[in-house]
C-alpha positions as CSV (number, residue, x, y, z in Angstrom):
1,M,92.0,22.3,170.8
2,I,93.3,25.4,172.5
3,D,91.1,28.5,172.2
4,V,93.8,31.2,172.1
5,V,97.5,31.3,171.5
6,I,99.4,34.4,172.6
7,V,102.0,34.7,169.9
8,T,105.5,35.8,171.0
9,D,109.0,35.1,169.6
10,S,111.7,32.7,170.7
11,T,113.9,35.4,172.2
12,V,111.1,36.9,174.3
13,D,109.8,33.5,175.3
14,I,113.2,32.4,176.6
15,R,113.7,35.7,178.5
16,I,110.4,35.6,180.5
17,Q,110.5,31.9,181.5
18,D,112.1,32.6,184.9
19,T,109.6,33.2,187.7
20,V,112.0,35.7,189.4
21,F,113.3,38.6,187.4
22,P,116.1,41.1,188.5
23,D,114.6,44.4,189.6
24,D,116.2,46.2,186.7
25,D,115.1,43.9,184.0
26,F,112.2,46.1,183.0
27,F,111.7,44.4,179.6
28,R,110.9,41.0,181.1
29,I,108.8,42.4,183.9
30,Q,106.7,44.5,181.6
31,V,106.2,41.9,178.9
32,R,105.1,39.3,181.4
33,Y,102.8,41.7,183.2
34,E,101.1,43.0,180.0
35,E,100.6,39.6,178.5
36,S,99.5,38.2,181.9
37,L,96.7,40.8,182.1
38,L,95.3,39.6,178.7
39,I,95.7,35.9,179.6
40,L,93.8,36.5,182.9
41,S,91.0,38.3,181.0
42,L,90.8,35.5,178.5
43,K,90.7,32.8,181.2
44,S,88.0,34.7,183.1
45,L,85.8,34.1,180.0
46,G,86.4,30.4,180.2
47,L,88.9,30.3,177.4
48,T,92.0,28.1,177.3
49,V,95.2,30.1,176.6
50,V,98.9,29.3,175.9
51,R,101.9,31.3,174.8
52,A,103.9,30.1,171.7
53,A,106.7,31.6,169.6
54,W,106.0,32.2,166.0
55,D,109.5,30.9,165.2
56,G,109.3,27.9,167.5
57,P,107.6,24.5,167.2
58,F,103.9,24.6,167.6
59,Q,100.9,22.9,165.9
60,W,98.9,26.0,164.9
61,E,96.0,24.0,163.5
62,N,95.3,23.1,167.1
63,A,94.5,26.7,168.0
64,G,91.1,28.4,167.7
65,C,92.9,31.7,167.0
66,A,96.4,33.2,167.4
67,I,96.7,36.8,168.6
68,I,100.0,38.4,167.6
69,R,101.7,40.1,170.6
70,S,105.4,40.2,171.2
71,T,106.8,38.9,167.9
72,W,109.5,41.5,168.1
73,N,112.4,39.6,166.5
74,Y,110.7,39.3,163.1
75,L,112.9,42.0,161.5
76,N,115.7,39.6,161.9
77,D,113.9,37.2,159.6
78,L,111.3,39.2,157.7
79,E,110.7,36.7,154.9
80,G,110.4,33.9,157.5
81,F,107.8,35.9,159.4
82,K,105.8,36.7,156.2
83,K,105.9,33.0,155.4
84,W,104.8,32.1,158.9
85,L,101.9,34.6,158.6
86,K,100.8,33.1,155.3
87,E,101.0,29.5,156.4
88,T,99.5,30.0,159.8
89,D,96.6,31.9,158.3
90,K,95.6,28.6,156.6
91,K,95.6,26.7,159.9
92,T,93.9,29.1,162.4
93,R,92.4,32.6,162.7
94,L,95.1,35.3,162.9
95,I,94.4,38.4,165.0
96,N,94.9,40.9,163.5
97,S,94.3,39.3,160.1
98,L,96.8,38.4,157.5
99,E,95.5,41.1,155.2
100,I,96.0,43.8,157.9
101,C,99.5,42.5,158.8
102,N,100.6,42.6,155.2
103,W,99.3,46.1,154.7
104,N,100.7,47.5,158.0
105,I,104.2,45.9,157.9
106,D,105.3,48.5,155.4
107,K,105.0,52.2,156.1
108,Q,103.6,52.7,152.7
109,Y,100.3,52.6,154.6
110,L,101.0,56.2,155.7
111,F,100.6,57.4,152.1
112,D,97.5,55.2,151.7
113,L,95.9,57.0,154.7
114,E,97.1,60.4,153.5
115,K,95.1,59.8,150.3
116,L,92.0,59.3,152.5
117,N,92.6,62.8,154.0
118,I,94.2,61.5,157.2
119,P,96.7,64.2,158.4
120,I,100.1,62.6,158.7
121,V,103.6,64.0,159.3
122,K,104.8,65.1,155.9
123,S,106.6,62.2,154.4
124,M,108.7,61.3,151.3
125,R,110.2,58.1,150.0
126,M,114.0,58.0,149.4
127,N,115.4,55.3,147.1
128,Y,118.9,54.5,146.0
129,S,118.8,56.9,143.0
130,D,118.6,59.8,145.5
131,I,122.0,59.1,147.1
132,N,123.7,61.9,145.2
133,N,120.9,64.4,145.9
134,L,120.0,64.0,149.5
135,E,119.8,67.8,150.0
136,R,116.6,67.9,148.0
137,F,114.6,66.3,150.9
138,F,115.5,69.2,153.2
139,D,114.2,71.7,150.5
140,Q,111.0,69.8,149.7
141,L,110.2,69.2,153.4
142,Q,111.1,72.8,154.2
143,T,113.2,71.8,157.2
144,Q,116.8,72.0,158.4
145,T,116.6,68.6,160.1
146,I,115.1,65.4,158.8
147,V,114.4,62.0,160.3
148,I,115.0,58.9,158.2
149,K,113.9,55.3,158.9
150,P,113.4,52.1,156.9
151,F,109.9,51.5,155.6
152,I,109.9,48.2,157.5
153,S,111.2,48.9,161.0
154,A,110.4,48.9,164.7
155,S,111.5,50.4,168.0
156,G,113.5,53.2,166.4
157,L,115.9,50.7,164.7
158,N,118.0,52.4,162.0
159,T,116.2,55.7,162.7
160,F,118.4,58.8,162.4
161,K,117.9,62.5,163.0
162,I,120.1,64.4,160.5
163,K,120.8,68.1,160.1
164,L,121.4,69.6,156.7
165,D,125.0,70.5,157.5
166,E,125.6,66.9,158.7
167,I,124.2,65.1,155.7
168,V,127.6,64.4,154.2
169,N,128.6,62.6,157.4
170,Y,125.6,60.2,157.0
171,R,126.0,59.5,153.3
172,N,127.6,56.1,153.7
173,I,125.1,55.0,156.4
174,I,122.3,56.1,154.1
175,K,123.8,54.4,151.1
176,D,124.1,51.1,153.1
177,L,120.5,51.3,154.2
178,L,119.2,52.2,150.7
179,S,121.1,49.2,149.3
180,R,118.6,47.1,151.3
181,E,115.4,49.0,151.1
182,D,113.8,52.4,150.6
183,L,113.7,54.9,153.4
184,L,110.9,57.1,154.8
185,V,112.0,60.7,155.2
186,Q,110.1,63.2,157.5
187,P,110.9,66.6,158.9
188,F,112.1,66.4,162.5
189,M,109.3,67.7,164.7
190,E,110.7,69.7,167.6
191,T,107.4,69.1,169.5
192,I,108.5,65.5,170.1
193,I,111.0,66.9,172.6
194,T,108.8,69.5,174.2
195,D,105.4,67.8,174.1
196,G,106.1,64.1,173.4
197,E,104.1,61.6,171.3
198,I,100.6,60.4,172.2
199,S,99.7,56.7,171.8
200,F,96.0,55.9,171.5
201,T,94.9,52.3,172.2
202,V,91.9,51.4,170.1
203,I,90.1,48.1,170.7
204,D,87.3,46.9,168.4
205,G,87.1,50.4,166.9
206,K,86.8,52.3,170.2
207,L,89.4,54.3,172.1
208,T,90.1,52.6,175.5
209,H,93.0,54.7,176.9
210,S,96.0,56.8,175.9
211,V,99.5,57.4,177.1
212,L,102.1,60.1,176.5
213,K,105.6,59.1,175.6
214,K,108.6,61.4,176.1
215,P,112.2,60.9,175.2
216,K,115.0,61.1,177.8
217,A,117.3,64.1,177.8
218,G,119.5,64.2,174.7
219,E,117.4,61.7,172.8
220,F,114.5,62.1,170.3
221,R,113.2,58.5,170.2
222,V,110.5,57.9,172.7
223,Q,110.7,54.1,172.9
224,D,111.6,52.3,176.1
225,D,114.5,50.8,174.2
226,H,116.0,54.3,174.0
227,G,115.3,55.4,177.6
228,G,111.9,57.0,176.9
229,Y,109.2,57.6,179.6
230,V,105.5,56.8,179.5
231,F,102.8,58.7,181.4
232,P,99.0,58.4,181.6
233,Y,97.2,60.7,179.2
234,N,93.6,61.8,179.1
235,A,92.5,62.2,175.5
236,S,90.1,64.9,174.5
237,D,86.9,64.2,172.6
238,S,88.6,65.5,169.4
239,E,91.6,63.3,169.9
240,R,89.3,60.3,170.4
241,Q,87.6,61.0,167.1
242,F,91.0,61.4,165.4
243,A,92.2,58.0,166.6
244,E,88.9,56.2,165.9
245,N,88.6,57.7,162.4
246,I,92.1,56.5,161.5
247,V,91.2,53.0,162.5
248,R,87.9,53.2,160.5
249,N,89.9,54.1,157.5
250,C,92.1,51.0,157.6
251,M,91.9,48.7,154.6
252,K,90.1,46.2,157.0
253,K,88.9,46.6,160.5
254,P,91.5,45.5,163.1
255,L,90.5,44.2,166.5
256,Y,93.3,46.1,168.1
257,A,95.3,49.2,167.1
258,R,97.7,51.7,168.5
259,V,97.5,55.2,166.9
260,D,100.7,57.3,167.5
261,A,100.4,61.0,166.9
262,I,102.1,64.3,167.6
263,Y,101.1,67.9,167.5
264,N,103.0,70.3,165.2
265,S,104.0,73.8,166.0
266,Q,100.6,75.0,164.7
267,N,98.8,72.7,167.2
268,Q,97.6,70.4,164.5
269,I,97.5,66.7,165.4
270,L,99.3,64.4,162.9
271,L,99.6,60.7,162.6
272,T,103.1,59.4,163.0
273,E,102.5,55.7,163.0
274,L,99.7,53.2,163.0
275,E,100.6,49.9,164.8
276,L,98.4,46.9,163.9
277,I,100.8,43.9,164.2
278,E,102.5,43.7,167.6
279,P,102.1,47.0,169.3
280,E,102.6,47.5,173.0
281,L,99.0,48.4,174.1
282,F,99.8,49.7,177.6
283,F,97.3,47.5,179.4
284,R,99.0,48.5,182.7
285,F,97.5,52.0,182.4
286,D,93.9,50.6,182.0
287,R,93.3,46.9,182.8
288,R,89.8,47.2,181.4
289,S,91.3,47.4,177.9
290,A,92.6,43.8,178.3
291,D,89.1,42.8,179.2
292,R,87.7,44.5,176.1
293,L,90.3,42.8,173.9
294,A,89.5,39.4,175.4
295,Q,85.8,39.9,174.7
296,G,86.6,40.8,171.1
297,I,88.6,37.6,170.8
298,Q,85.8,35.6,172.2
299,N,83.4,37.2,169.8
300,I,85.7,36.1,166.9
301,L,85.8,32.6,168.2
302,N,82.0,32.5,168.5
303,S,81.7,33.7,164.9
304,I,84.0,30.9,163.8
305,K,81.9,28.3,165.5
306,S,78.7,29.7,164.0
307,D,80.1,29.6,160.4
């Protein structure tokens, strides 16, 4: 029996097998380092650890628990990933849980949290019936520029910033996206350019550390995939309370969470996304957070043994 499986995907697993990486292959260097910090923390507690791809061969019933980390290709086979979650949940303890993953995989969770008085970036749902009345979203969101993205997406995939006078040029793109799923529509927040987006890492309900993400010049997406930059960030007490309160309001308590937020032009902090499945947790900015996560995993394993 293996205590902990670090769950990745087949594409990530293949890419980080080499022991020597090119200096410019930041993706492989970063993934290996971040996951190695967690593996070292787990091993320091006397736990056995292996890495395995969700979409590869593995006997999940031989694992005490499986913590989902770099499963970043699941959008290429969403139904397959959902099936894997459901089947694996019967064989081992998923971290975060199946219930949390099913709730968080669709950005409908933003509206759920809004009903609980969590301040979010104003959001609307666009479906196929809206294709001939796209202008109404600008009116109702009171903006000249919107951002659209699929309800199930990651890393800025199929995310577009569209001005009102450009909407006709995007109609076919939007039509194609809507033929597959509904879209989330939000006003473009200029502060993403000037101030960036804050990511709060919350482990076992407590904020461990934070980072500030900023887009490269000429871009609005802050992800590494799009050339974004990441800096250390010292969260204020009110920001800590903001992040921890959002995690408390989840449908079920997650062991790990990343709360992404932005300030609007009135200096109000707003939730942009809550990542509970496979978020980058930025352990490299605070290695103690990997220790805290490892301890949380050990606590779960101990509770399983005592049941």
